[in-house]
VEXDREN-2710 file (C-alpha; in Angstrom, 1 decimal):
% VEXDREN-2710
k/r/px/py/pz
1/MET/6.1/-19.7/-7.6
2/ARG/4.0/-18.1/-10.2
3/ASN/4.3/-17.1/-13.7
4/ASN/4.3/-13.5/-14.9
5/LYS/3.4/-12.1/-11.5
6/SER/6.1/-11.1/-9.1
7/LEU/5.6/-10.9/-5.5
8/PRO/8.2/-8.2/-4.8
9/ILE/6.3/-6.1/-7.2
10/LEU/2.7/-6.8/-6.2
11/CYS/3.8/-6.9/-2.6
12/SER/5.5/-3.2/-2.8
13/ALA/2.3/-2.2/-4.8
14/VAL/0.0/-3.0/-2.4
15/LEU/0.7/-1.6/1.0
16/LEU/2.2/1.4/2.6
17/ALA/6.2/1.2/2.6
18/CYS/8.9/3.6/2.7
19/SER/10.7/4.6/-0.4
20/LEU/14.5/4.6/0.6
21/CYS/15.4/7.2/-2.0
22/GLY/19.0/8.3/-2.2
23/CYS/20.1/5.7/0.4
24/GLY/23.1/3.3/-0.3
25/SER/24.1/5.1/-3.4
26/GLY/27.9/5.8/-2.6
27/GLY/28.7/1.8/-1.7
28/GLY/30.4/1.0/1.8
29/GLU/28.6/1.4/4.8
30/ASP/30.2/4.6/5.9
31/SER/28.9/6.4/2.6
32/SER/26.0/4.8/2.7
33/LYS/25.2/5.9/6.1
34/ALA/26.0/9.4/5.5
35/SER/24.2/9.7/2.7
36/THR/20.6/11.8/2.5
37/VAL/18.1/10.5/5.4
38/PRO/15.2/8.7/3.7
39/GLN/11.9/10.6/3.6
40/ILE/9.0/8.7/4.3
41/LYS/7.0/8.0/1.4
42/GLU/3.9/5.5/0.3
43/GLU/4.2/2.6/-2.1
44/THR/1.2/2.2/-4.7
45/GLY/-1.7/0.9/-3.1
46/LEU/-3.4/-2.4/-3.4
47/TYR/-2.9/-6.0/-1.4
48/ASP/-3.4/-9.6/-1.6
49/ALA/-6.9/-10.3/-0.5
50/ASP/-9.3/-13.4/-0.9
51/ASP/-12.1/-13.7/-3.6
52/SER/-13.7/-10.4/-3.3
53/SER/-17.4/-11.8/-4.4
54/ALA/-17.4/-13.0/-0.6
55/ALA/-17.2/-9.2/0.4
56/ASP/-19.6/-8.0/-2.3
57/LYS/-22.4/-10.3/-1.9
58/ASN/-23.8/-8.8/0.9
59/VAL/-23.2/-5.1/-0.2
60/THR/-25.8/-3.3/-2.0
61/ASP/-25.7/-0.5/-4.7
62/GLU/-26.5/3.2/-4.2
63/GLU/-27.6/5.0/-7.2
64/VAL/-26.2/8.2/-7.8
65/THR/-28.2/11.2/-9.1
66/ASP/-26.9/13.3/-12.3
67/SER/-26.1/15.9/-9.9
68/GLU/-23.6/13.7/-8.1
69/THR/-21.6/12.4/-11.1
70/THR/-18.2/13.7/-12.1
71/ASP/-17.9/16.9/-14.3
72/GLY/-14.4/16.6/-15.8
73/SER/-12.8/13.4/-14.1
74/THR/-11.9/10.3/-16.4
75/ILE/-11.7/8.0/-13.4
76/SER/-14.5/6.0/-11.1
77/PRO/-12.6/4.5/-8.1
78/ALA/-14.5/2.2/-5.9
79/VAL/-16.4/3.9/-3.2
80/TRP/-18.6/2.6/-0.5
81/ARG/-20.8/4.2/2.2
82/ALA/-22.2/3.5/5.7
83/THR/-24.3/5.7/8.1
84/GLY/-24.2/5.2/11.6
85/LYS/-26.6/5.1/14.7
86/ASN/-26.0/8.5/15.5
87/GLY/-26.0/9.7/11.7
88/ALA/-22.6/10.0/10.9
89/THR/-21.8/9.1/7.4
90/VAL/-18.6/7.0/6.5
91/THR/-17.3/7.4/2.7
92/PHE/-14.9/4.7/2.1
93/VAL/-12.7/5.0/-0.6
94/GLY/-10.1/2.5/-2.0
95/SER/-6.7/4.1/-2.3
96/MET/-3.6/4.1/-4.5
97/HIS/-0.7/6.0/-2.7
98/TYR/1.0/6.3/-6.4
99/LEU/-1.2/8.0/-9.0
100/TYR/-0.8/9.7/-12.2
101/GLU/-1.2/13.5/-12.7
102/SER/-3.7/12.8/-15.2
103/ASP/-6.0/11.2/-12.5
104/TYR/-6.9/14.5/-11.3
105/PRO/-9.3/15.8/-11.1
106/LEU/-11.2/13.4/-8.9
107/PRO/-15.0/12.6/-9.2
108/ASP/-17.0/15.0/-7.5
109/ILE/-18.6/12.1/-5.5
110/ILE/-14.9/11.8/-3.6
111/GLU/-14.5/15.5/-3.8
112/ASP/-17.8/16.2/-2.2
113/ALA/-17.7/13.7/0.3
114/PHE/-14.3/15.2/1.4
115/SER/-15.9/18.7/1.4
116/ASP/-18.8/17.9/4.0
117/CYS/-16.8/15.9/6.2
118/LYS/-15.3/16.6/9.4
119/VAL/-12.7/13.9/9.6
120/LEU/-10.3/12.1/7.1
121/ALA/-9.2/8.8/8.4
122/VAL/-5.9/7.3/6.8
123/GLU/-3.5/4.8/7.4
124/ALA/-0.7/7.0/8.4
125/ASP/-0.2/10.6/8.5
126/ILE/2.8/10.7/5.8
127/THR/2.8/14.5/6.3
128/GLN/4.1/14.0/9.9
129/GLY/6.7/11.5/9.3
130/ASP/9.7/13.6/8.6
131/SER/10.6/14.1/12.6
132/VAL/14.1/14.1/12.8
133/GLU/13.8/11.4/15.5
134/LEU/12.0/9.2/13.4
135/GLN/14.3/9.6/10.5
136/ALA/17.3/8.8/12.5
137/GLU/15.4/5.6/14.0
138/ILE/14.5/4.3/10.3
139/LEU/18.2/4.9/9.2
140/ALA/19.7/3.1/12.1
141/GLY/17.7/0.1/11.2
142/MET/18.5/-0.1/7.9
143/TYR/22.0/-1.0/8.3
144/TYR/24.2/-4.2/10.2
145/ASP/26.1/-2.9/12.9
146/GLU/28.3/-5.5/12.7
147/PRO/31.4/-5.1/10.7
148/GLY/31.4/-7.3/7.6
149/ASP/28.1/-8.0/8.2
150/GLU/26.0/-7.9/4.8
151/LEU/22.9/-8.6/3.2
152/ARG/24.0/-11.9/1.7
153/ASN/24.5/-13.3/5.1
154/HIS/21.0/-13.0/5.9
155/ILE/19.2/-14.6/2.5
156/SER/19.9/-17.7/0.4
157/GLU/22.3/-17.4/-2.6
158/GLU/19.4/-18.3/-4.9
159/SER/17.9/-15.0/-3.5
160/TYR/20.5/-12.9/-3.7
161/GLN/21.6/-13.5/-7.6
162/ALA/17.7/-13.1/-8.3
163/LEU/17.9/-9.8/-6.3
164/GLU/21.1/-9.0/-8.4
165/GLU/19.7/-9.4/-11.5
166/TYR/16.4/-7.6/-10.5
167/PHE/18.6/-4.5/-9.6
168/LYS/20.6/-4.5/-12.9
169/ALA/17.4/-4.5/-14.9
170/TYR/16.9/-1.0/-13.5
171/GLY/20.4/0.1/-13.9
172/ALA/21.3/-0.4/-10.2
173/ASP/24.1/-2.3/-8.6
174/LEU/23.1/-4.5/-5.5
175/ASP/26.5/-4.0/-4.2
176/ASP/25.7/-0.5/-3.2
177/TYR/22.8/-1.9/-1.1
178/SER/25.1/-4.7/0.5
179/ASN/25.0/-3.4/3.9
180/MET/21.2/-2.9/4.0
181/LYS/18.7/-5.0/6.0
182/PRO/16.5/-7.2/3.8
183/TRP/13.6/-5.0/4.7
184/ALA/15.2/-1.9/3.5
185/VAL/16.4/-3.5/0.0
186/TYR/13.0/-4.8/-0.5
187/ASN/11.8/-1.4/0.0
188/VAL/14.3/0.0/-2.5
189/SER/13.4/-2.7/-5.1
190/GLY/9.7/-1.7/-4.8
191/THR/10.5/1.9/-5.9
192/MET/12.2/1.0/-8.9
193/PRO/9.2/-0.3/-11.3
194/THR/6.9/2.2/-9.5
195/GLU/9.2/5.2/-10.7
196/GLU/9.7/3.7/-14.3
197/SER/5.8/3.6/-14.7
198/GLY/5.4/7.3/-14.4
199/LEU/3.5/6.8/-11.0
200/SER/4.1/9.4/-8.3
201/SER/3.5/9.7/-4.6
202/ASP/3.0/13.5/-5.0
203/HIS/-0.2/12.6/-6.8
204/GLY/-1.4/9.6/-4.3
205/LEU/-4.5/10.0/-2.9
206/ASP/-3.5/9.9/0.7
207/SER/-1.1/12.9/-0.1
208/HIS/-4.0/14.9/-2.0
209/PHE/-6.4/14.6/0.5
210/LEU/-3.9/15.1/3.7
211/GLU/-2.8/18.3/2.3
212/LYS/-6.4/19.5/1.7
213/ALA/-7.1/18.4/5.5
214/TRP/-4.4/20.4/7.1
215/ALA/-4.9/23.3/5.0
216/GLN/-8.8/23.2/5.9
217/GLY/-8.3/22.3/9.7
218/LYS/-10.1/18.8/9.3
219/GLU/-9.4/16.5/11.8
220/VAL/-6.8/13.6/10.6
221/TYR/-7.4/10.5/12.0
222/GLU/-4.5/7.6/11.8
223/VAL/-5.5/4.3/11.6
224/GLU/-2.0/3.2/12.1
225/SER/0.9/5.6/11.6
226/VAL/4.1/5.7/9.9
227/GLU/5.9/4.7/13.1
228/PHE/3.8/1.3/13.5
229/GLN/4.2/0.7/9.4
230/ILE/8.2/1.0/9.5
231/HIS/8.4/-1.3/12.6
232/MET/6.0/-3.9/11.0
233/MET/8.3/-4.2/8.2
234/ILE/11.3/-4.4/10.4
235/ASP/10.2/-7.1/12.4
236/ILE/9.4/-9.6/9.4
237/ARG/11.5/-12.3/9.7
238/ASP/14.6/-12.6/7.2
239/GLU/13.0/-16.2/5.7
240/VAL/9.9/-14.1/4.7
241/TYR/11.9/-11.7/2.6
242/ASP/14.0/-14.2/1.2
243/ILE/11.3/-16.0/-0.4
244/ILE/10.2/-12.4/-1.8
245/PHE/13.7/-12.0/-3.4
246/LYS/13.5/-15.4/-4.7
247/ASP/10.4/-14.8/-6.8
248/MET/12.1/-11.6/-8.5
249/LYS/13.5/-14.2/-11.2
250/ASN/9.7/-15.1/-11.9
251/SER/8.8/-12.1/-14.2
252/THR/10.6/-9.3/-16.3
253/LYS/11.0/-5.8/-16.0
254/GLU/8.8/-5.1/-18.6
255/GLU/6.1/-7.4/-16.7
256/GLN/6.8/-5.7/-13.4
257/ILE/5.7/-2.4/-14.7
258/GLN/2.9/-3.5/-16.5
259/THR/1.5/-5.2/-13.6
260/LEU/1.5/-1.7/-11.6
261/VAL/-0.2/-0.1/-14.7
262/ASP/-2.6/-2.9/-14.9
263/MET/-3.4/-2.3/-11.3
264/HIS/-3.6/1.2/-11.8
265/ASP/-6.3/0.8/-14.6
266/ALA/-8.3/-1.3/-12.6
267/TRP/-8.5/1.0/-9.5
268/ALA/-9.1/4.0/-11.7
269/ARG/-12.0/2.1/-13.3
270/GLY/-13.3/0.5/-9.9
271/ASP/-13.0/-2.8/-11.2
272/ILE/-12.4/-4.7/-7.8
273/ASP/-12.4/-8.1/-9.3
274/THR/-9.5/-7.4/-11.3
275/VAL/-7.6/-5.3/-8.5
276/ASN/-8.1/-8.6/-6.3
277/GLU/-7.1/-10.9/-9.0
278/LEU/-3.8/-8.9/-9.6
279/SER/-3.2/-8.5/-5.8
280/ASP/-3.3/-12.3/-5.1
281/THR/0.2/-13.5/-4.0
282/THR/-0.8/-17.0/-2.8
283/ALA/-2.7/-18.5/-5.5
284/ASP/0.6/-19.9/-7.4
285/ALA/2.7/-20.4/-4.5
286/ASP/4.5/-23.7/-4.1
287/ASN/3.8/-25.5/-0.8
288/GLU/7.2/-25.3/0.6
289/ASP/6.9/-21.4/0.0
290/LEU/3.0/-21.0/1.3
291/ALA/3.4/-20.7/4.8
292/LEU/5.8/-17.9/4.6
293/VAL/3.6/-16.2/1.9
294/GLU/0.8/-16.5/4.2
295/GLU/2.7/-15.1/7.1
296/PHE/3.8/-12.1/5.1
297/ASN/0.1/-11.7/4.1
298/ASN/-1.2/-11.9/7.8
299/ILE/1.2/-9.2/8.9
300/MET/0.9/-7.1/6.1
301/VAL/-2.9/-7.6/5.0
302/TYR/-5.1/-9.5/7.5
303/ASP/-4.1/-8.4/10.8
304/ARG/-3.9/-4.9/9.4
305/ASN/-7.8/-5.1/8.2
306/LYS/-9.0/-6.1/11.8
307/THR/-7.5/-3.0/12.7
308/MET/-9.0/-1.1/10.1
309/THR/-12.3/-2.4/10.6
310/LYS/-12.3/-1.5/14.2
311/ALA/-11.3/2.0/13.2
312/ALA/-14.0/2.3/10.8
313/GLU/-16.9/1.0/13.3
314/GLU/-15.6/3.3/15.9
315/LEU/-16.1/6.4/13.4
316/ILE/-19.5/5.0/11.9
317/ASP/-20.7/5.0/15.6
318/GLY/-19.3/8.4/16.1
319/ASP/-21.2/11.4/15.2
320/LYS/-18.7/13.0/12.5
321/ASP/-19.1/12.6/8.9
322/THR/-15.6/11.0/7.9
323/VAL/-13.8/9.9/4.6
324/PHE/-12.1/6.8/5.0
325/ILE/-9.0/6.2/2.9
326/VAL/-6.9/3.2/2.9
327/GLY/-5.3/0.6/0.4
328/SER/-8.4/-0.5/-1.9
329/ALA/-7.5/-4.3/-1.6
330/HIS/-7.8/-4.0/2.2
331/TYR/-11.6/-3.7/1.5
332/LEU/-11.9/-6.8/-0.4
333/GLY/-12.4/-10.6/0.0
334/ASP/-13.7/-12.5/3.2
335/LYS/-11.2/-11.4/5.5
336/GLY/-11.4/-7.7/4.2
337/ILE/-12.8/-4.6/5.7
338/LEU/-16.3/-5.0/3.8
339/ALA/-16.8/-8.6/4.9
340/LEU/-15.8/-7.8/8.6
341/LEU/-18.1/-4.8/8.8
342/GLU/-21.0/-6.9/7.2
343/LYS/-20.2/-9.5/9.9
344/ASP/-20.5/-7.1/12.6
345/GLY/-23.9/-6.0/11.7
346/TYR/-23.1/-3.0/9.4
347/THR/-24.6/-2.2/6.0
348/VAL/-21.9/-1.2/3.4
349/GLU/-23.5/0.3/0.5
350/ARG/-21.4/0.5/-2.8
351/VAL/-21.9/3.8/-4.6
352/ASN/-22.2/3.5/-8.5
353/TYR/-21.3/6.3/-10.7
END
């Protein structure tokens, strides 16, 4: 499908997913199901989008005074602002859900906006995703119930072999996960390059601000929810995951890790053109696979962009200053949040450092 750009890595790198850490390590159905119940975590944060210039050409730049510039921060992620009819300011921050400790302190522009806001809007409140009921539901949905049923019965042999080689490259054995469903294996595979890249959800932008929001008594606004995102992934057809697994053979472990690092670096310097380019999973897709790739993108990105835009408009039209944090590439392209807001008559300004 493409050279040097792997669909599974890009997909897992750009959307909220659950890291199924500690699962399937024992081999066999009983031992896997008896393993530690997975904790909900977020994957690194950017996704496929169309040409970012379509969204940016109507976004004006807002010059920032010296007093607003960062003291001590070495990064400058993309930030936008909109002010509503009631005077509420919404500060849009492109997020990565996995970051380095060295990415902190954040720029004053971002931290000051949070200090001044009443509401923190996020894709999902991952601090509230560890209920026993939800964990049990996830665990039950990860495995095949029928005796003898397994992953290779639901994907092609080509995809299974590619998946085996992928796991082997990271020192893992696919046999230990053979009774997991494709969506669960997909999430496990996505954590592997992330962990080796040194990026961590402990330092993710969402985690950072959610902890502060709860500590300071700010309102937390969930644009989606953990439950929504889990069910979204469960409901994706096996044929779609089959294409993702098959594409694993198109890049090496080193290239997969480097892609994540390059995404992080582009995010850190606010380079949305590069973010958009690295996130594009359709440009080189074969015709026979394109429909399935587009189905994946519609579910994971474009349909969600519409929901996120509606939430953004509700907050802009409200009366509370808000910091709005979702994966960076959700903002980009002619199907992204910025373009959809502009289409609906809202003025959004890019904040320059």
